[in-house]
N, C-alpha and C positions, 0 to 999 in steps of 0.2 A: 146487601147495596153498598159501594163503596164512595161515602161522601164526607165532606168535613162539615161541622156543625157548630164548631168555637170560637169563628172569627181568626182563621190561622195567620200566621206571620207570612209574608211573601216565602220563605223557604219551606213553612210547611205545604202552603201551598202548591209550590212545584215538586214537591214530593208526593202529595195526592193525586196531582196530576199525571206524574210518571207514573204512579200505580192502576190509573185510571186508564190512560192509553195502553198499560199491558193486559189491564182487562178485556180491553175492547180488540186488540190484536189475538190473545188466545180465543176469542170467540169467534171469531174472523177465520183462525186457522181450523179451528174444529167444526165450523159448521157451516164455511163457506160452500155453495152462494149464498148469503142472506143478505138481509136489509138493515137500515137503520132503526125500522121500527123494531125488528126481530132482536136487534141487540139491546135497546132500550126496555123491552118487554122482559128478556131475561137475566139481566143484570140487574135492573132497577134503578140504572141511572135515567136520568131526564131526558128527554128527547133532542132538548136544546143543548146538554151536553153531550149527547152523542155525537150531534152533528159538528159540535166543534171539535171533539176529540176524532173524529174519523177524516176530518179536512186536515187535521196534523199528522196524521197518519199517511193520507194521500200524498201531500205536501212532501213527506219522508221517503215516499215510494215503497211503503210498506204495505199498503192496501191500494187497489183500484178499483174502480166501476166497470162494472160487465155490461151495463144496459138495464132495461126493463125486462120485467115477467109479468105475464098475466096470469099464470096460473095460480091465484090466490084470491081468497075473499077480498073484495073492496079495488081501488084503483092500483094501476100497474106500480110495483115500486124499484127502484135503482138497486141492482145488488151489487153485493161486494165481494172482491175475493183478496187473496194474498196478492203483493205483487213480487217485491222484493226482488226483483231483477238487476237494483245496483250492487247486490252484496254476497259473501260467501262466508260462510264457517270452516274450519278448517282442523279437521282431528288427525294427529298422528299417532300409531303406535310403535314403542320401541321394543324388537325382541332380541335373545339372543341372535339368531340367525338373519334377520329382517327388520326393515324400516318400512311400515304403510303408512299412505298417507290419502284423506280422501276430503275433499271438498264439495260442500253440500250449498243448495240456496235455502233461503227462508224457510219455504216449505217442505225442506227436507231432500229435494232431488238433487240426484249426482250430478255433479259439473265435473268431476276428475277422479279417478281411482288409480294410483301407483303404488307399488312394491317393488323396491330393492332392496338386492341382497346388502349385510351388514356384518361385520367382524367386531362385532362390541367385546369389551372387556378390556381393552386395551388400557387406556385410563380415562377418566371422567371426561376429561378436557378434549382428548382425541374424539371419543363417542360425540361429545356435543358438537363438535367442529363438523363431523360427519352428518350428525342428525341435521345440523341447521343448513347445509347445503342443499338437502332435500328440501327442506321447509322453502329456502330463497327459488327453489325453482317453482314450486308450487302456487307460493305467492306472486312470484312474475307471471305466471301464466294466468290467474285470477286478475293482475292488473292490467294484462293485454285487453282481457275481455272488461275491462273498466269497470270492474267491481271492487268496493271497498270490504276488507274484511274485518268482519265483526269480532274474529278473537278465534285463538287455536288455543287446543286442549290436547295433551301429551298423555299418553298410557305408557305405564312403565312397569314390570312384573316383578313388583317386590313392594316393601312397606311404605306406604307414603302417608305422613301425619296429615291434620286439617291443616297446616300453613302452605302444605305441598313440596314440603321436602322430603327427599327419597332416603329413609332412613335405613332400609338395607335392602339392595335388589341383588340377592349372592350369584343370580346367574348372569349378571352382568359384573359382578365385582364393585358396584358401589356402596359407599357407605356416608351418610350425613351429606348426602350430595342437593346443593340447592340446583336443581336442573331449571327451574322455572328462570330463577336469576341470571345461570349461565347461558341461558339459550336466549332470553331478553339482550343481555350483552353481546352475544354472537350476530344477533341480528341487529345490532347496532340500535337500541329502541327503535323498535318497529311501527309503533304507535296505535297498536292492539293487544289487547291483555292476552299473557301467557299462563296457561294452567297447566298444573301437573296433577297427577291421580293415580291410582292403581289400575291394570288392566282390567280387572274381574268389574270392578266397579262400573267403569265406561263401557263396558261391555254389557252389563246390565242396562243402563241406559238407552243403550243403541236399540237392544231387544223391545224394552218397553215404549219406544217411540216409532222403532222403522220393522220391529219384526214380526214374524207370523204371530205372536201373541201382544201385538199394539196394543196399548192402551189397560192393561191388565196392572191392578192395583199389587199383586202382589206375588213377584218372581224371585228366582232363582237361577243366576248363569254360574255354569260354572266351566272354567277355564280345561284345555284341553292342552297344553302345551309342556314344556320340560317340569311345569310345576303342576300344582292344582291349587285354584282358588277361586274364591265364591263371592259373586257380586248381588248383594241381598236389596229386593226393592220392597216396601213393607207399606201398606196403605198410600202407594202413589209416591212415595218417597223413597232415595236412596238412603240404607243405612251405614254409616261409616264406621259407627261405634264413638267411645268419649274421645279416643286421639288418633281415630282413622285407622286403625289396623283390623277392621272387623272383617270375616270371611275368609280368615288362614283356616279353610279345611282341609287341606292337604296334609296338615301332620295333626290331625284327629286321630287318634290310637285307636285302630279297630281289634285289633289281637296282639296283645303283647307277646303271643309266640309265632309271631308272623313275621316276613322277611325284614330284613336290615333296611333302616331309610338313610338317608341321608343329613337328616338330622342327628342322628346318633339313635334314636329309639329303633324299636321294631314294631312294626304290623301298623305303620301311618296311612292313612288312605292312599298317600301318593306312591309309596312303595307297594302295595297292592293293588292299585288300579289305574295309574299314570303310567304316561307313554313308555317310560322305562321298563314297566312292569308286562306292556305288551312287547315290547323288542325283547325282553329278558336280559339288558345290559343298560347303562348309561349311556343315551343317544349322544353322537357329535352334530353339534348345533349344524355344521355343514351338510350331514348327509342325512339329516331325520326325515326330511320330505322324502328323499329316495327311499329311505326306510320302509316308510310307512305304505307308500305305494307298494313295496313290494310284499308287506303285511296282508293289505286288502286283495293283490292278484293270486296270494294263496290261498284266503279265505275263499276265494271265491270258484277258485278251481279246487275246493272241498278238500283241501288237506288237513287231516285229522288232528296232527300238531298243532297248528295254527288255530283252526277253529276250537280246540280244547284252550288255548291261551287266552282267547278272546273271551271265553265265558267264564274263566276265572275272572279276568279284569272286571267283567260286566258286575260278577256278583259282589266283587269288593267294592265297585261303585256303587251298586244298589244297597248296600249294607250304610254306605257316606251318603246317600242321598236319603234312607228313611231317617238316618240323623236327623238331615235338615228339614225335613218333613214333619216329623214329628216335634222339632223344636219351635217351628215356625208357620208350618201348616200354610205355603205357599199353593197357588192357582197352578202353577207350574215350575218345572226345574227344567233348564234348557242347554245340554251339552253343546260346547263350544270347541274351537280347536280343532285339534287332529283327532277329536272325538267324531266328527264330524263325518269322515269319511269312513271309521270305523262302526259308526252307530249301526249298520245293517245286522251285524253280530254282537254288537255292546248292549242293545234296546232288549233285545228278548231276557236277555240275564238279569238285567238291571231291573224291569218290570216283574220278573217271577221273584226276585229277591224282598223287592218291597211290597208286593203284595202281602207276606207275613208278618211284615214288621210296622207298617205305617198303621198307627191305630185309628186316624180319622176316616169316617164313611166315605166313601167313593174312594180312597185313595192318594196318589197323588200322579198328576199327569207328567210324563218324562219325554220331549222330544229334541230331535237334534235342532241345532241352530240353522235357520235359512241365511242368517248374515257370514256364516263359515269364517274365513280369517279375517274378514273385513270388519269384527263386530266390534274389537276395542276402538279402532280407527274413528269409526263411524259414530261410536259412544262419544269421542272428541267431541265432534261437529254436534251432536245430540246435545253435549252441555254449555256449548256456546249458544245453541239456540235456546236452551233453558233460561240461561241468563235475558236474554233478549226476553222471553216471555215473563222474565220477573220483572221488566220494567227498565234494563240497560238496554235503553235503545238507542241505534248509531247516532253516532255524532259527525267527527271530523274525518276527511280519509286518510287513510293507513300512509304512511312515510317510507314503508318497504319498499324500496324498487329494484 
Protein backbone atom coordinates (compact mmCIF):
# COMPACT_ATOMS: atom_id res chain seq x y z
CA UNK A 1 0.00 0.00 0.00
CA UNK A 2 1.28 3.49 -0.84
CA UNK A 3 0.04 6.03 1.67
CA UNK A 4 1.38 8.85 3.83
CA UNK A 5 1.26 8.45 7.62
CA UNK A 6 3.32 11.36 8.94
CA UNK A 7 1.25 14.45 8.14
CA UNK A 8 3.19 15.47 5.01
CA UNK A 9 3.86 18.99 3.90
CA UNK A 10 2.09 20.07 0.67
CA UNK A 11 5.06 19.17 -1.56
CA UNK A 12 5.26 15.73 0.05
CA UNK A 13 1.52 15.25 -0.41
CA UNK A 14 1.86 16.10 -4.11
CA UNK A 15 4.63 13.50 -4.43
CA UNK A 16 2.52 10.84 -2.72
CA UNK A 17 -0.46 11.65 -4.92
CA UNK A 18 1.67 11.48 -8.09
CA UNK A 19 2.99 8.09 -6.96
CA UNK A 20 -0.52 6.82 -6.25
CA UNK A 21 -1.77 8.09 -9.62
CA UNK A 22 1.03 6.08 -11.26
CA UNK A 23 0.07 2.99 -9.26
CA UNK A 24 -3.54 3.22 -10.42
CA UNK A 25 -2.55 3.93 -14.03
CA UNK A 26 -0.22 0.90 -14.12
CA UNK A 27 -2.92 -1.30 -12.64
CA UNK A 28 -5.42 -0.24 -15.30
CA UNK A 29 -2.83 -0.83 -18.05
CA UNK A 30 -2.06 -4.31 -16.79
CA UNK A 31 -5.57 -5.44 -15.79
CA UNK A 32 -8.10 -3.54 -17.91
CA UNK A 33 -11.01 -3.73 -17.98
CA UNK A 34 -11.15 -3.35 -14.20
CA UNK A 35 -13.28 -1.54 -11.64
CA UNK A 36 -12.47 0.93 -8.89
CA UNK A 37 -13.12 -1.85 -6.37
CA UNK A 38 -10.60 -4.08 -8.18
CA UNK A 39 -7.99 -1.33 -7.89
CA UNK A 40 -8.66 -0.75 -4.19
CA UNK A 41 -8.56 -4.47 -3.38
CA UNK A 42 -5.27 -5.06 -5.23
CA UNK A 43 -3.32 -1.90 -4.33
CA UNK A 44 -4.40 -1.43 -0.71
CA UNK A 45 -5.54 2.13 -1.36
CA UNK A 46 -8.90 2.95 0.24
CA UNK A 47 -11.96 3.30 -1.97
CA UNK A 48 -12.32 7.04 -1.50
CA UNK A 49 -8.70 7.60 -2.51
CA UNK A 50 -9.10 5.36 -5.56
CA UNK A 51 -12.23 7.24 -6.64
CA UNK A 52 -10.38 10.56 -6.37
CA UNK A 53 -7.36 9.23 -8.28
CA UNK A 54 -9.52 7.71 -11.03
CA UNK A 55 -11.41 10.98 -11.41
CA UNK A 56 -8.06 12.78 -11.85
CA UNK A 57 -6.91 10.24 -14.47
CA UNK A 58 -10.21 10.56 -16.34
CA UNK A 59 -9.84 14.37 -16.34
CA UNK A 60 -6.36 13.94 -17.83
CA UNK A 61 -7.83 11.54 -20.42
CA UNK A 62 -5.46 8.81 -19.35
CA UNK A 63 -8.31 6.49 -18.29
CA UNK A 64 -11.92 6.22 -19.43
CA UNK A 65 -15.05 4.38 -18.36
CA UNK A 66 -16.48 1.68 -20.63
CA UNK A 67 -19.84 1.04 -18.98
CA UNK A 68 -21.17 -1.58 -16.58
CA UNK A 69 -20.40 -5.27 -16.33
CA UNK A 70 -22.71 -7.79 -14.71
CA UNK A 71 -20.42 -10.80 -15.00
CA UNK A 72 -19.24 -10.58 -11.39
CA UNK A 73 -20.44 -11.15 -7.85
CA UNK A 74 -22.54 -8.31 -6.40
CA UNK A 75 -23.77 -5.15 -8.10
CA UNK A 76 -22.70 -4.28 -11.63
CA UNK A 77 -19.50 -2.23 -11.69
CA UNK A 78 -18.33 0.56 -13.96
CA UNK A 79 -15.24 -0.70 -15.77
CA UNK A 80 -12.11 1.27 -16.61
CA UNK A 81 -9.64 1.03 -19.50
CA UNK A 82 -6.73 3.14 -20.72
CA UNK A 83 -7.66 6.16 -22.79
CA UNK A 84 -4.60 8.16 -23.78
CA UNK A 85 -6.17 9.28 -27.06
CA UNK A 86 -4.66 12.78 -26.80
CA UNK A 87 -1.09 11.51 -26.28
CA UNK A 88 1.86 10.03 -28.18
CA UNK A 89 5.28 8.68 -27.20
CA UNK A 90 8.07 8.88 -29.79
CA UNK A 91 11.10 6.64 -30.17
CA UNK A 92 13.88 7.14 -32.72
CA UNK A 93 16.81 4.93 -33.66
CA UNK A 94 19.93 6.42 -35.25
CA UNK A 95 21.94 3.83 -37.11
CA UNK A 96 24.80 4.02 -39.57
CA UNK A 97 22.61 3.79 -42.66
CA UNK A 98 19.09 4.67 -41.48
CA UNK A 99 16.96 6.57 -39.00
CA UNK A 100 13.75 4.91 -37.86
CA UNK A 101 10.95 6.51 -35.89
CA UNK A 102 7.95 5.07 -34.08
CA UNK A 103 5.07 6.85 -32.38
CA UNK A 104 2.79 4.93 -30.02
CA UNK A 105 -0.26 5.68 -27.94
CA UNK A 106 -0.45 5.26 -24.20
CA UNK A 107 -1.39 1.58 -24.53
CA UNK A 108 1.46 0.94 -26.96
CA UNK A 109 -0.62 0.94 -30.13
CA UNK A 110 1.40 2.08 -33.11
CA UNK A 111 0.40 5.41 -34.55
CA UNK A 112 3.26 5.80 -37.01
CA UNK A 113 6.32 3.87 -38.22
CA UNK A 114 8.89 5.51 -40.49
CA UNK A 115 12.31 4.50 -41.75
CA UNK A 116 14.54 6.86 -43.72
CA UNK A 117 18.00 6.42 -45.27
CA UNK A 118 20.74 8.23 -43.36
CA UNK A 119 24.37 8.93 -44.24
CA UNK A 120 25.72 9.33 -40.73
CA UNK A 121 29.28 10.10 -39.72
CA UNK A 122 29.90 13.37 -41.57
CA UNK A 123 29.80 15.51 -38.40
CA UNK A 124 27.77 15.54 -35.20
CA UNK A 125 26.08 18.83 -36.10
CA UNK A 126 25.06 17.64 -39.57
CA UNK A 127 23.86 14.31 -38.22
CA UNK A 128 21.81 16.03 -35.50
CA UNK A 129 20.25 18.37 -38.06
CA UNK A 130 19.24 15.43 -40.27
CA UNK A 131 17.74 13.50 -37.34
CA UNK A 132 15.95 16.62 -36.05
CA UNK A 133 14.30 17.02 -39.46
CA UNK A 134 12.85 13.50 -39.19
CA UNK A 135 11.66 14.15 -35.63
CA UNK A 136 9.95 17.38 -36.69
CA UNK A 137 7.97 15.50 -39.32
CA UNK A 138 6.88 12.87 -36.80
CA UNK A 139 5.88 15.50 -34.24
CA UNK A 140 4.07 17.48 -36.95
CA UNK A 141 2.02 14.42 -37.84
CA UNK A 142 1.09 13.86 -34.20
CA UNK A 143 0.19 17.53 -33.72
CA UNK A 144 -2.14 17.33 -36.73
CA UNK A 145 -3.83 14.41 -34.98
CA UNK A 146 -4.17 16.65 -31.90
CA UNK A 147 -1.89 14.51 -29.77
CA UNK A 148 0.39 15.86 -27.06
CA UNK A 149 3.93 14.45 -27.12
CA UNK A 150 4.72 12.65 -23.88
CA UNK A 151 8.43 12.55 -24.64
CA UNK A 152 11.14 11.42 -27.05
CA UNK A 153 13.86 8.81 -26.51
CA UNK A 154 16.64 8.24 -29.05
CA UNK A 155 18.63 5.02 -29.51
CA UNK A 156 22.31 5.27 -30.50
CA UNK A 157 24.74 2.43 -31.33
CA UNK A 158 27.48 3.31 -28.86
CA UNK A 159 28.51 3.98 -25.28
CA UNK A 160 25.99 6.28 -23.60
CA UNK A 161 26.64 7.34 -20.01
CA UNK A 162 24.05 7.68 -17.27
CA UNK A 163 23.62 11.40 -18.10
CA UNK A 164 22.75 10.49 -21.70
CA UNK A 165 26.00 11.76 -23.25
CA UNK A 166 27.24 9.62 -26.15
CA UNK A 167 30.81 8.94 -25.09
CA UNK A 168 31.75 6.86 -28.12
CA UNK A 169 29.77 5.74 -31.15
CA UNK A 170 32.48 4.37 -33.45
CA UNK A 171 30.26 3.57 -36.40
CA UNK A 172 28.96 7.15 -36.40
CA UNK A 173 32.29 8.77 -35.54
CA UNK A 174 30.89 10.47 -32.42
CA UNK A 175 32.84 11.15 -29.21
CA UNK A 176 31.57 12.95 -26.10
CA UNK A 177 28.48 14.21 -27.93
CA UNK A 178 25.58 15.67 -25.97
CA UNK A 179 23.02 14.42 -28.48
CA UNK A 180 20.13 15.03 -26.09
CA UNK A 181 21.05 18.67 -25.60
CA UNK A 182 21.92 19.18 -29.26
CA UNK A 183 18.60 17.72 -30.40
CA UNK A 184 16.66 19.85 -27.91
CA UNK A 185 18.39 22.94 -29.34
CA UNK A 186 17.77 21.83 -32.93
CA UNK A 187 14.09 21.29 -32.08
CA UNK A 188 14.02 24.76 -30.46
CA UNK A 189 12.97 23.79 -26.96
CA UNK A 190 10.18 21.41 -27.97
CA UNK A 191 8.33 21.29 -24.63
CA UNK A 192 8.92 17.57 -24.02
CA UNK A 193 11.86 15.59 -22.69
CA UNK A 194 14.57 14.34 -25.06
CA UNK A 195 16.40 11.27 -23.77
CA UNK A 196 19.26 9.27 -25.31
CA UNK A 197 20.28 5.69 -24.58
CA UNK A 198 22.16 2.77 -26.07
CA UNK A 199 20.27 0.95 -28.84
CA UNK A 200 20.50 -2.48 -27.20
CA UNK A 201 19.15 -1.11 -23.91
CA UNK A 202 16.11 0.41 -25.58
CA UNK A 203 15.52 -2.68 -27.72
CA UNK A 204 15.47 -4.77 -24.54
CA UNK A 205 12.81 -2.44 -23.10
CA UNK A 206 10.78 -2.88 -26.28
CA UNK A 207 10.96 -6.66 -26.03
CA UNK A 208 9.90 -6.56 -22.39
CA UNK A 209 6.90 -4.34 -23.14
CA UNK A 210 5.83 -5.24 -26.70
CA UNK A 211 7.68 -8.38 -27.82
CA UNK A 212 6.82 -12.06 -27.93
CA UNK A 213 8.18 -12.40 -24.35
CA UNK A 214 6.47 -9.26 -23.01
CA UNK A 215 6.48 -9.21 -19.23
CA UNK A 216 9.60 -11.37 -18.87
CA UNK A 217 11.52 -10.29 -15.78
CA UNK A 218 14.87 -11.60 -17.03
CA UNK A 219 15.83 -11.25 -20.69
CA UNK A 220 18.79 -10.28 -22.84
CA UNK A 221 18.54 -8.67 -26.26
CA UNK A 222 21.43 -9.00 -28.72
CA UNK A 223 21.72 -6.47 -31.52
CA UNK A 224 22.58 -7.82 -34.94
CA UNK A 225 23.76 -4.68 -36.65
CA UNK A 226 27.32 -3.82 -37.75
CA UNK A 227 28.24 -4.15 -34.06
CA UNK A 228 26.96 -6.60 -31.44
CA UNK A 229 25.65 -5.25 -28.15
CA UNK A 230 23.46 -6.59 -25.36
CA UNK A 231 20.55 -5.04 -23.50
CA UNK A 232 20.07 -6.70 -20.12
CA UNK A 233 16.90 -6.81 -18.05
CA UNK A 234 17.11 -8.52 -14.66
CA UNK A 235 14.35 -8.71 -12.04
CA UNK A 236 12.20 -6.59 -14.34
CA UNK A 237 14.67 -3.69 -14.56
CA UNK A 238 17.09 -2.54 -17.24
CA UNK A 239 20.66 -2.87 -15.98
CA UNK A 240 23.01 -0.17 -17.30
CA UNK A 241 25.98 -0.66 -14.97
CA UNK A 242 27.71 1.92 -12.77
CA UNK A 243 28.44 4.37 -15.60
CA UNK A 244 25.93 3.17 -18.18
CA UNK A 245 28.28 1.00 -20.25
CA UNK A 246 27.00 -2.51 -19.59
CA UNK A 247 26.24 -4.95 -22.38
CA UNK A 248 29.31 -4.58 -24.62
CA UNK A 249 29.23 -8.27 -25.44
CA UNK A 250 30.63 -7.87 -28.94
CA UNK A 251 34.17 -7.46 -27.66
CA UNK A 252 34.17 -10.34 -25.20
CA UNK A 253 37.05 -12.51 -26.39
CA UNK A 254 35.99 -16.06 -27.18
CA UNK A 255 39.11 -17.37 -28.91
CA UNK A 256 42.54 -15.65 -28.68
CA UNK A 257 43.51 -17.40 -31.91
CA UNK A 258 40.34 -16.37 -33.71
CA UNK A 259 39.91 -13.83 -36.52
CA UNK A 260 41.08 -10.23 -35.99
CA UNK A 261 38.54 -7.78 -34.60
CA UNK A 262 38.12 -4.06 -35.25
CA UNK A 263 39.09 -3.41 -31.62
CA UNK A 264 42.62 -4.73 -32.30
CA UNK A 265 42.27 -8.06 -30.53
CA UNK A 266 41.46 -11.47 -31.97
CA UNK A 267 38.53 -13.81 -31.55
CA UNK A 268 35.96 -11.37 -30.15
CA UNK A 269 32.31 -12.36 -30.49
CA UNK A 270 31.81 -9.62 -33.08
CA UNK A 271 34.63 -10.93 -35.26
CA UNK A 272 33.33 -14.51 -35.03
CA UNK A 273 29.57 -14.00 -35.20
CA UNK A 274 28.87 -10.41 -36.21
CA UNK A 275 27.43 -9.41 -39.56
CA UNK A 276 30.96 -8.86 -40.96
CA UNK A 277 31.71 -12.51 -40.13
CA UNK A 278 28.62 -13.59 -42.08
CA UNK A 279 29.49 -11.43 -45.08
CA UNK A 280 33.21 -12.26 -44.79
CA UNK A 281 34.14 -8.58 -44.98
CA UNK A 282 33.35 -5.24 -43.39
CA UNK A 283 29.99 -4.30 -44.90
CA UNK A 284 29.26 -0.95 -46.47
CA UNK A 285 26.39 0.71 -44.55
CA UNK A 286 24.73 1.60 -47.83
CA UNK A 287 24.83 -1.99 -49.09
CA UNK A 288 24.36 -4.11 -45.97
CA UNK A 289 20.62 -4.68 -46.44
CA UNK A 290 21.13 -5.88 -50.04
CA UNK A 291 24.04 -8.11 -49.00
CA UNK A 292 22.02 -9.74 -46.20
CA UNK A 293 19.16 -10.38 -48.62
CA UNK A 294 21.65 -12.09 -50.96
CA UNK A 295 22.87 -14.32 -48.10
CA UNK A 296 19.26 -15.28 -47.35
CA UNK A 297 18.62 -16.14 -51.01
CA UNK A 298 21.78 -18.21 -51.13
CA UNK A 299 20.90 -20.06 -47.92
CA UNK A 300 17.40 -20.82 -49.16
CA UNK A 301 18.93 -22.23 -52.33
CA UNK A 302 21.03 -24.58 -50.19
CA UNK A 303 24.44 -23.30 -51.30
CA UNK A 304 26.98 -25.21 -49.25
CA UNK A 305 29.48 -22.37 -48.77
CA UNK A 306 26.82 -20.01 -47.39
CA UNK A 307 25.36 -22.66 -45.10
CA UNK A 308 28.85 -23.40 -43.75
CA UNK A 309 29.46 -19.69 -43.01
CA UNK A 310 26.12 -19.37 -41.24
CA UNK A 311 26.75 -22.47 -39.15
CA UNK A 312 30.15 -21.12 -38.12
CA UNK A 313 28.65 -17.75 -37.19
CA UNK A 314 25.85 -19.51 -35.31
CA UNK A 315 28.36 -21.51 -33.29
CA UNK A 316 30.31 -18.38 -32.42
CA UNK A 317 27.09 -16.67 -31.44
CA UNK A 318 26.15 -19.70 -29.35
CA UNK A 319 29.42 -19.41 -27.42
CA UNK A 320 28.65 -15.78 -26.67
CA UNK A 321 25.08 -16.59 -25.63
CA UNK A 322 26.42 -19.30 -23.31
CA UNK A 323 28.59 -16.72 -21.54
CA UNK A 324 25.54 -14.51 -20.98
CA UNK A 325 23.36 -17.46 -19.95
CA UNK A 326 25.86 -18.77 -17.39
CA UNK A 327 26.52 -15.31 -15.99
CA UNK A 328 22.97 -13.92 -15.81
CA UNK A 329 20.62 -16.93 -16.17
CA UNK A 330 18.02 -15.06 -18.28
CA UNK A 331 14.65 -16.53 -19.17
CA UNK A 332 15.30 -15.83 -22.85
CA UNK A 333 17.95 -14.38 -25.16
CA UNK A 334 16.46 -12.51 -28.12
CA UNK A 335 18.36 -12.02 -31.39
CA UNK A 336 17.58 -8.76 -33.18
CA UNK A 337 18.56 -6.67 -36.17
CA UNK A 338 20.06 -8.51 -39.14
CA UNK A 339 20.12 -11.70 -37.08
CA UNK A 340 16.35 -11.91 -37.60
CA UNK A 341 16.32 -12.78 -41.34
CA UNK A 342 19.30 -15.09 -40.76
CA UNK A 343 17.70 -16.82 -37.75
CA UNK A 344 16.47 -19.97 -39.59
CA UNK A 345 20.12 -20.90 -40.25
CA UNK A 346 21.79 -19.37 -37.17
CA UNK A 347 19.47 -20.70 -34.46
CA UNK A 348 20.10 -24.46 -34.94
CA UNK A 349 23.84 -23.92 -34.46
CA UNK A 350 23.30 -21.49 -31.57
CA UNK A 351 21.05 -23.93 -29.74
CA UNK A 352 23.35 -26.87 -30.39
CA UNK A 353 26.32 -24.90 -29.04
CA UNK A 354 24.64 -23.70 -25.86
CA UNK A 355 23.25 -27.19 -25.12
CA UNK A 356 26.76 -28.28 -24.10
CA UNK A 357 27.86 -25.02 -22.51
CA UNK A 358 24.97 -23.69 -20.38
CA UNK A 359 25.03 -25.17 -16.89
CA UNK A 360 21.52 -24.24 -15.71
CA UNK A 361 18.98 -27.10 -15.88
CA UNK A 362 16.77 -26.52 -18.90
CA UNK A 363 19.44 -24.46 -20.64
CA UNK A 364 18.46 -21.10 -22.10
CA UNK A 365 15.78 -20.24 -24.65
CA UNK A 366 17.06 -18.35 -27.70
CA UNK A 367 14.62 -16.80 -30.19
CA UNK A 368 14.54 -14.26 -33.01
CA UNK A 369 12.89 -10.92 -32.30
CA UNK A 370 9.37 -10.45 -33.59
CA UNK A 371 10.03 -6.68 -33.59
CA UNK A 372 12.90 -6.92 -36.11
CA UNK A 373 14.44 -3.53 -37.04
CA UNK A 374 11.79 -1.55 -35.13
CA UNK A 375 12.94 -2.79 -31.73
CA UNK A 376 15.25 0.06 -30.71
CA UNK A 377 12.87 2.81 -31.87
CA UNK A 378 9.97 1.03 -30.15
CA UNK A 379 12.16 0.86 -27.06
CA UNK A 380 12.46 4.63 -27.13
CA UNK A 381 8.67 4.87 -26.99
CA UNK A 382 8.66 2.23 -24.24
CA UNK A 383 11.09 4.30 -22.17
CA UNK A 384 8.78 7.32 -22.45
CA UNK A 385 5.79 5.19 -21.41
CA UNK A 386 7.83 3.80 -18.50
CA UNK A 387 8.37 7.35 -17.27
CA UNK A 388 4.59 7.89 -17.34
CA UNK A 389 4.12 4.64 -15.43
CA UNK A 390 6.61 5.97 -12.86
CA UNK A 391 4.53 9.07 -12.18
CA UNK A 392 5.68 11.62 -14.76
CA UNK A 393 2.15 12.30 -15.96
CA UNK A 394 1.51 14.65 -18.88
CA UNK A 395 1.09 18.33 -18.19
CA UNK A 396 1.10 21.16 -20.71
CA UNK A 397 0.98 20.69 -24.46
CA UNK A 398 4.03 20.47 -26.70
CA UNK A 399 5.24 23.75 -28.20
CA UNK A 400 6.88 22.18 -31.24
CA UNK A 401 4.97 22.92 -34.42
